[in-house]
C-alpha angles and dihedrals in degrees: 000000000000090000091055092055091066095043121112129178124182120195124181116202114197136180139093135302114284096034095101098249095143090050089050091053090050092051092051094044094045092048091053092047090049087056090053095255124129115249132180127189133186133171134207123199132205115197107011095238143076106291095030122124116280128186121182121194116207116188119182128187130008098009133132104186125055093216119084113228118236114278092016103100116120088194138008114206107198119194090178127034101221090053091046092055090046091056100045088110087081091062129095127186092278097048116120118217121210106190135191108218091233139115117193115199111233114243092245114114120245095006114147113224124202120252117259090242091055092051092049089049090054090050092047090051090061089067090225122145108254141173120206116207133185092223094170092060092048093045091053088049089053091054106263133053090215089071092075088108092058092045087057091048090055089053090049091052089050091060088068090225088129097037094121090053110034145354135202093274092053091053091047090055091051091050091051089051095047103043138048114262100263094044091046090052093054092045093050089051089050090048092053093046090052091047091052093046 
């Protein structure tokens, strides 16, 4: 128990409004709290609408502030590539990136968005360890495209970055507690597909 008191894990969740980032933060925070470990979450929003920039900070363990300082993220879970690149300032050389292979065009007319390949090149140039996942394909396989966030959570759990705090079974229990039976079933399938990916 003494070892747990000095533990700290910082996870940044990034994407756009409507991708379920706040729900993802709630699942992670609730799972940690259910295991008797302190967790703080906070979110920041860009444009106050669906499609606007969203960043969720999840801090687990011996932490006092809900906001993760720059260069202190243990992992960045990016549901959208433009937002991932925009938030690379939270990374340090040990940060793991779990990335959804997806670019969502902002709802601003005539804005030019970078090609997926260019964004991946920028990420590769950081030298950080990253995993690219087609979360949309796996979410559809699970039964609902809106479960892309949970697919990505499964992939995050697989990295073992949270192994001292939670495992796949713990997250499944939280999902069962948070959602009605049928929705929980689809989300658990999405979680497992992300874990296997």
